[in-house]
Every structure is written in C-alpha cells, then in structure tokens.
C-alpha positions in Angstrom: 43.3 17.9 24.2 42.9 18.1 20.5 39.8 17.0 18.6 42.1 14.5 16.9 42.7 12.8 20.3 38.9 12.7 21.0 38.3 11.2 17.6 41.1 8.7 18.2 39.6 7.6 21.5 36.2 7.2 19.8 37.7 5.2 17.0 39.6 3.0 19.3 36.6 2.2 21.5 34.4 1.3 18.5 37.1 -0.7 16.9 36.9 -3.8 19.1 34.4 -5.7 21.2 36.9 -5.9 24.0 37.3 -2.1 24.1 33.6 -1.4 23.9 32.9 -3.9 26.7 35.6 -2.4 29.0 34.4 1.1 28.3 30.7 0.3 28.9 31.5 -1.6 32.1 33.7 1.2 33.6 33.6 4.4 31.5 35.4 6.5 34.2 38.1 3.9 34.7 38.5 3.4 30.9 38.9 7.1 30.2 41.4 7.5 33.1 43.3 4.5 31.8 43.4 6.0 28.3 44.7 9.2 29.6 47.4 7.4 31.7 48.6 5.4 28.7 48.7 8.5 26.5 50.6 10.5 29.1 53.2 7.6 29.4 53.6 7.3 25.6 56.9 8.3 24.1 55.0 9.9 21.2 54.1 13.5 21.4 50.6 13.9 22.7 48.7 17.2 22.9 48.3 18.5 26.5 50.2 15.5 27.8 47.3 13.1 27.0 44.7 14.6 29.3 41.2 15.4 28.1 39.6 18.7 29.1 37.0 18.5 31.9 34.2 18.8 29.3 35.7 16.1 27.1 36.2 13.8 30.0 32.6 14.3 31.3 31.1 13.7 27.8 33.2 10.5 27.4 32.4 9.2 30.8 28.6 9.8 30.4 28.7 8.8 26.7 27.0 12.1 25.8 27.2 12.1 22.0 25.6 15.5 21.7 28.3 17.1 23.9 31.0 15.2 22.0 29.7 16.6 18.8 29.4 20.1 20.3 33.1 19.8 21.4 34.1 19.0 17.8 34.0 15.2 17.5 33.9 14.2 13.8 30.3 13.2 13.0 31.3 10.1 11.1 33.6 8.8 13.8 31.0 9.8 16.5 28.2 7.9 14.7 30.3 4.7 14.6 31.1 5.1 18.3 27.4 5.6 19.1 26.5 2.6 17.0 29.1 0.3 18.7 27.9 1.3 22.1 24.3 0.6 21.2 25.1 -2.8 19.7 27.0 -3.8 22.8 24.6 -2.5 25.4 21.3 -3.2 23.6 19.9 -0.3 25.6 18.1 1.2 22.5 16.9 -0.1 19.2 18.7 0.9 16.0 15.8 3.0 14.7 15.4 4.8 18.1 19.1 5.4 18.2 19.2 6.8 14.7 16.3 9.2 15.5 17.8 10.3 18.8 21.2 10.9 17.3 19.7 12.8 14.4 17.5 14.9 16.7 20.4 15.6 19.2 22.9 16.6 16.5 20.5 18.7 14.3 19.9 21.0 17.3 23.6 21.9 17.6 25.5 24.4 15.4 28.2 22.4 13.6 31.6 22.9 15.3 34.2 24.9 13.4 36.5 22.1 12.6 38.8 24.3 10.5 40.6 25.5 13.5 
C-alpha cells in the first residue's frame, strides 16, 4: 500500500476517541476492518486496500519506529503516537517524547520523494 494510505490510517485513528478506543482494544481486528472497508470502497485504492505484511505488523503492534522506517510522515506519526498514549495512559508524556525521539533518531529518514 502507499505511504499515503498508512498516513491516512494514522490520521483517522488519531482523529477521534472512538477510533483510538476501538484500535487500542483490538488492533488486529481494527486493521483488518480498515482493509476490508478500503477494499470495498468504490474509490480507487492502491493495492486494493491491503497493507503490506510489514505495514500490517507495525500497525497491529503500534510500532512507531517501524512505521517511520516504512515511510510514515513524522508529523502524522507523532500525533498518532500521542493519541494512543493519551488513551492508554501506558506512558507519561515526557517518557513518550523521549522514547519517540530516541527511536526515530536512530533511523535513517525514509526517502519520501519516491
């Protein structure tokens, strides 16, 4: 799938409390449901609405470093990470900021021009 679709998914999840809650409660089911809805859409969708195995694994495990490495836009990705943290409360904001910064700084920026 295109980087645009991954970014679209991340933006959609972080855009509402209901989406974040559903995603956090069942990430595998949420990702599968997203793919199903995209595949059934009458609008053209790259690769028929399916994520690659790497994209799917990163989305299901909420692996922000992998998502960045796969080309997720850093700004969109940050807001997704922030929304998940706020909902789950699994990490404090300063800890999350440091973890995100450390994880992302170790990765060569993706070539987003292609």
